[in-house]
C-alpha positions as CSV (number, residue, x, y, z in Angstrom):
1,M,138.8,-57.2,215.6
2,K,136.9,-57.0,218.8
3,V,138.3,-54.5,221.3
4,L,137.0,-55.0,224.9
5,V,137.2,-52.3,227.6
6,A,137.0,-54.1,230.9
7,T,137.1,-51.9,234.0
8,Q,135.8,-52.5,237.5
9,K,136.5,-48.8,238.1
10,P,135.0,-47.3,234.9
11,F,136.5,-44.6,232.7
12,A,134.5,-41.4,232.5
13,P,131.6,-41.6,230.1
14,A,133.3,-39.1,227.7
15,A,136.5,-41.3,227.7
16,V,134.4,-44.4,226.9
17,E,132.8,-42.5,224.0
18,G,136.2,-41.4,222.8
19,I,137.6,-44.9,222.9
20,K,134.6,-46.3,221.1
21,E,134.9,-43.6,218.3
22,I,138.6,-44.4,217.8
23,V,138.0,-48.2,217.7
24,E,135.0,-48.1,215.4
25,K,136.6,-45.5,213.1
26,A,139.5,-47.9,212.6
27,G,137.0,-50.6,211.5
28,H,136.9,-52.7,214.7
29,T,134.2,-53.7,217.1
30,F,133.8,-52.1,220.5
31,A,132.7,-53.9,223.6
32,L,132.3,-52.7,227.2
33,L,132.3,-54.4,230.6
34,E,132.1,-52.0,233.6
35,K,131.8,-52.4,237.3
36,Y,131.9,-56.2,237.1
37,A,131.7,-57.9,240.5
38,E,133.0,-61.4,239.7
39,T,136.0,-62.6,237.8
40,A,133.6,-65.0,235.9
41,E,132.1,-61.9,234.2
42,L,135.5,-60.9,232.9
43,L,136.4,-64.5,231.8
44,S,133.2,-64.6,229.7
45,A,133.6,-61.1,228.2
46,V,137.2,-61.7,227.2
47,S,136.6,-65.1,225.6
48,D,136.1,-63.7,222.1
49,A,138.1,-60.4,222.4
50,D,141.1,-59.7,220.2
51,A,142.2,-56.7,222.3
52,L,141.7,-55.7,225.9
53,I,141.9,-52.3,227.6
54,V,142.1,-52.3,231.4
55,R,142.9,-49.9,234.2
56,S,143.9,-51.5,237.5
57,D,142.0,-54.7,236.7
58,K,143.9,-58.0,237.3
59,V,144.9,-59.7,234.0
60,T,145.9,-63.0,235.4
61,A,146.9,-66.3,233.8
62,E,143.3,-67.5,234.3
63,V,142.0,-64.5,232.3
64,L,144.6,-65.0,229.6
65,D,143.8,-68.7,229.4
66,A,140.1,-67.8,228.8
67,A,141.0,-65.2,226.1
68,R,141.4,-67.6,223.2
69,Q,141.6,-64.9,220.5
70,L,143.4,-62.2,222.5
71,K,146.4,-60.6,220.8
72,I,147.1,-57.4,222.8
73,V,146.4,-56.0,226.2
74,V,146.9,-52.3,227.0
75,R,147.0,-51.1,230.6
76,A,145.6,-47.5,230.6
77,G,148.3,-46.1,232.9
78,A,152.0,-46.3,233.6
79,G,152.2,-49.2,236.0
80,Y,151.5,-52.7,234.6
81,D,152.1,-55.0,237.6
82,N,148.4,-56.0,237.4
83,V,149.1,-57.9,234.2
84,D,150.8,-61.3,234.3
85,L,153.6,-60.6,231.8
86,E,155.0,-64.1,231.9
87,A,151.6,-65.7,231.1
88,A,150.9,-63.1,228.4
89,T,154.3,-63.8,226.7
90,G,153.6,-67.5,226.9
91,H,150.3,-66.9,225.0
92,H,152.1,-64.6,222.5
93,I,150.0,-61.7,223.7
94,V,151.5,-58.2,223.4
95,V,151.2,-56.1,226.6
96,M,151.5,-52.3,226.5
97,N,151.2,-49.4,229.0
98,T,150.4,-45.7,228.3
99,P,153.3,-43.9,230.0
100,G,152.9,-40.2,230.7
101,Q,149.2,-40.0,230.3
102,N,148.4,-39.9,234.0
103,S,151.7,-38.3,235.0
104,N,150.5,-34.7,235.7
105,A,147.5,-35.9,237.8
106,V,149.8,-38.0,240.0
107,A,152.4,-35.3,240.3
108,E,149.9,-32.8,241.4
109,L,148.6,-35.2,244.0
110,A,152.1,-35.8,245.4
111,I,152.6,-32.1,245.8
112,A,149.2,-31.7,247.5
113,M,150.0,-34.5,249.9
114,M,153.2,-32.8,250.9
115,I,151.4,-29.6,251.6
116,Y,148.6,-31.4,253.4
117,E,151.1,-33.1,255.8
118,A,153.2,-30.0,256.2
119,R,150.1,-28.1,257.4
120,N,149.0,-30.9,259.9
121,C,146.3,-32.2,257.6
122,F,144.6,-28.8,257.7
123,T,144.0,-29.1,261.5
124,S,144.8,-26.6,264.1
125,G,148.4,-26.1,265.2
126,T,151.5,-24.7,263.6
127,G,152.7,-26.4,260.5
128,C,155.5,-25.6,258.1
129,E,156.0,-24.3,254.6
130,I,157.6,-26.5,251.9
131,M,159.5,-23.6,250.4
132,G,163.2,-24.0,251.3
133,K,162.8,-27.7,252.2
134,T,164.5,-30.5,250.4
135,L,162.5,-33.1,248.4
136,G,164.1,-36.4,247.5
137,L,162.7,-38.3,244.5
138,L,163.1,-42.0,244.3
139,A,163.1,-42.5,240.6
140,Y,162.9,-39.8,237.9
141,G,160.6,-41.0,235.2
142,H,157.6,-39.1,233.8
143,I,155.9,-38.6,237.2
144,G,159.1,-38.0,239.2
145,R,160.3,-35.4,236.8
146,L,157.0,-33.5,237.0
147,V,157.0,-33.6,240.8
148,G,160.5,-32.2,240.8
149,L,159.7,-29.4,238.4
150,K,156.6,-28.4,240.4
151,A,158.6,-28.6,243.7
152,K,161.3,-26.3,242.2
153,A,158.7,-23.8,241.2
154,L,157.5,-23.8,244.8
155,G,161.0,-23.0,246.0
156,M,162.1,-26.5,247.1
157,N,165.5,-28.0,246.7
158,V,165.3,-31.3,244.8
159,L,167.4,-34.4,244.9
160,A,166.9,-37.6,242.9
161,F,168.1,-41.2,243.0
162,A,167.8,-42.2,239.3
163,R,170.0,-45.0,238.1
164,H,169.2,-44.5,234.4
165,K,169.6,-40.7,234.3
166,D,173.0,-38.9,234.2
167,K,173.9,-35.9,236.3
168,E,173.8,-33.5,233.4
169,T,170.2,-34.5,232.5
170,L,169.0,-33.9,236.1
171,A,171.1,-30.7,236.4
172,A,169.3,-29.2,233.4
173,D,166.1,-29.5,235.5
174,G,167.8,-28.0,238.5
175,V,167.9,-31.4,240.3
176,E,170.9,-32.9,242.1
177,K,171.6,-36.5,241.5
178,V,172.5,-38.6,244.6
179,D,174.4,-41.9,244.4
180,T,172.5,-43.9,247.0
181,V,169.0,-44.3,248.4
182,E,170.6,-43.9,251.9
183,E,171.9,-40.4,251.0
184,L,168.5,-39.5,249.5
185,F,166.6,-40.2,252.8
186,K,169.3,-38.7,255.0
187,R,169.2,-35.3,253.2
188,S,165.5,-35.0,252.4
189,N,162.7,-33.4,254.4
190,F,160.2,-35.1,252.1
191,V,160.8,-38.2,250.0
192,S,158.4,-39.0,247.2
193,L,158.3,-42.6,245.7
194,H,158.0,-43.1,242.0
195,C,159.4,-46.5,241.3
196,P,157.5,-49.7,240.2
197,A,156.9,-52.7,242.4
198,T,159.5,-55.2,241.3
199,A,161.4,-58.0,243.0
200,E,164.1,-55.5,243.9
201,T,161.8,-52.7,245.2
202,K,159.1,-54.7,247.1
203,G,159.5,-54.1,250.8
204,A,162.6,-52.0,250.2
205,I,161.5,-48.9,252.1
206,G,161.3,-49.5,255.8
207,Y,162.7,-48.6,259.2
208,D,166.3,-47.8,258.5
209,Y,165.6,-45.4,255.7
210,L,162.8,-43.7,257.6
211,V,164.6,-43.1,260.9
212,S,167.5,-41.6,259.0
213,M,165.4,-38.7,257.7
214,P,165.8,-35.2,259.2
215,K,163.5,-34.1,262.0
216,G,159.9,-33.8,260.7
217,G,160.6,-36.1,257.7
218,C,157.7,-37.1,255.6
219,L,157.4,-40.0,253.1
220,I,155.0,-39.6,250.2
221,N,153.8,-42.7,248.3
222,T,151.9,-42.4,245.0
223,A,153.6,-45.5,243.6
224,R,152.8,-48.9,245.0
225,K,152.1,-50.1,248.5
226,E,154.2,-53.2,248.0
227,I,157.3,-51.0,248.0
228,I,156.8,-50.3,251.7
229,D,158.0,-52.6,254.6
230,E,154.8,-52.0,256.6
231,A,156.1,-53.4,259.8
232,G,159.2,-51.3,259.5
233,L,157.0,-48.2,258.8
234,A,155.0,-48.8,261.9
235,K,158.1,-49.2,264.1
236,A,159.6,-46.0,262.6
237,L,156.5,-44.0,263.4
238,E,156.5,-45.4,266.9
239,D,160.2,-44.6,267.5
240,R,160.2,-41.2,265.8
241,V,157.2,-39.2,266.9
242,D,158.1,-36.5,264.3
243,L,157.9,-38.7,261.2
244,K,154.9,-38.6,258.8
245,Y,153.6,-40.9,256.0
246,A,151.0,-40.0,253.3
247,T,150.0,-42.6,250.8
248,D,147.7,-42.9,247.8
249,I,147.6,-46.7,248.4
250,A,146.2,-47.8,251.8
251,P,148.6,-50.1,253.5
252,D,147.5,-53.5,254.8
253,N,148.1,-52.3,258.4
254,L,146.2,-49.1,258.1
255,E,144.1,-49.7,261.2
256,E,147.2,-50.1,263.2
257,L,148.7,-46.9,261.7
258,K,145.6,-44.8,262.4
259,A,146.9,-44.6,266.0
260,Y,149.4,-42.0,264.8
261,G,146.7,-39.5,264.0
262,T,147.6,-36.8,261.5
263,R,151.1,-38.3,261.0
264,I,149.5,-40.9,258.7
265,W,147.1,-40.3,255.8
266,A,145.8,-42.7,253.3
267,S,143.3,-42.2,250.5
268,S,140.2,-44.4,250.6
269,K,141.1,-45.7,247.2
270,K,143.9,-45.0,244.7
271,M,143.2,-41.6,243.3
272,G,146.4,-40.5,241.6
273,A,144.9,-40.8,238.1
274,Q,141.4,-39.8,239.2
275,T,141.1,-36.6,237.2
276,A,138.9,-36.0,234.2
277,E,142.0,-35.1,232.1
278,A,144.0,-38.2,233.1
279,N,141.0,-40.5,232.6
280,M,140.5,-39.2,229.1
281,N,144.2,-39.1,228.2
282,A,145.0,-42.7,229.2
283,G,141.9,-44.2,227.7
284,L,142.3,-42.6,224.3
285,A,146.0,-43.4,224.3
286,A,145.2,-47.1,224.9
287,A,142.7,-47.1,222.0
288,R,145.1,-45.4,219.6
289,Q,147.9,-47.8,220.5
290,I,145.7,-50.8,219.8
291,T,144.4,-49.5,216.5
292,D,147.9,-48.5,215.5
293,W,149.3,-51.9,216.4
294,F,146.7,-53.7,214.4
295,A,147.3,-51.3,211.4
296,T,151.1,-51.0,211.5
297,G,152.6,-53.3,214.1
298,N,153.9,-50.3,216.1
299,D,155.1,-51.8,219.4
300,Q,156.7,-48.7,220.9
301,F,155.1,-49.1,224.3
302,Q,155.3,-52.9,224.5
303,V,156.5,-54.0,228.0
304,N,157.0,-57.7,227.4
305,K,159.4,-57.7,224.4
């Protein structure tokens, strides 16, 4: 079987070597496409691939149509909204993610972003400490839980809105479960987003939630930009001169938001998983899942069942 790694934003060289070793040791052929500039390059490369590993690359219906032999796609990371699941299912292609492999890297970034905003983006002036403040987590999966545990270690109070976790599970981590998103925002000095972009969540976080936050409230987004109602965000920043927003995914209206100075910060490109450790972990996990699936049919991490 031919396993193609196709990444516009490449894995670290050590991760590529590790993936290659896993693939070839299992008796498969390894192929690599990095830093491609045109979709046509991906369409050509995937035409004879049996398996595909991607990062944030778009696996569209067009790509899947061109992949005549493709049997499995693994997104090296937790989110998989860059893969057209409906089209993949229509082609009988298995789609997997690698949950947990990037979690610590993203969690550390979320904490760093909180401190950065609390200290006025490291500019002059009096900031605040995060110890004793309340952090609200919107979702409590791998990343949300790690953020919560790190925040607790720094002396923060932690709340979480988590539909699929019971109060006892959260209480064991020292986290209080809240019943509504409204309550989460009203009680939290910082809110950190850890939910996927779905039909339900897209555009869900906007003006009403933000202006309900306590004075000096700060929203942290290491999830997806689509979750934010950007017009509502801009209006909230205009009406509440104490609010702050830090994001790992530059909003479409970033130029407009730059008018708010240090109250808005956005990374130049998504950097949540950009650590040597996360890069290696996610890539190797993707390779192992593919070789295991070919060998045993293990579909533990399949997302389009």
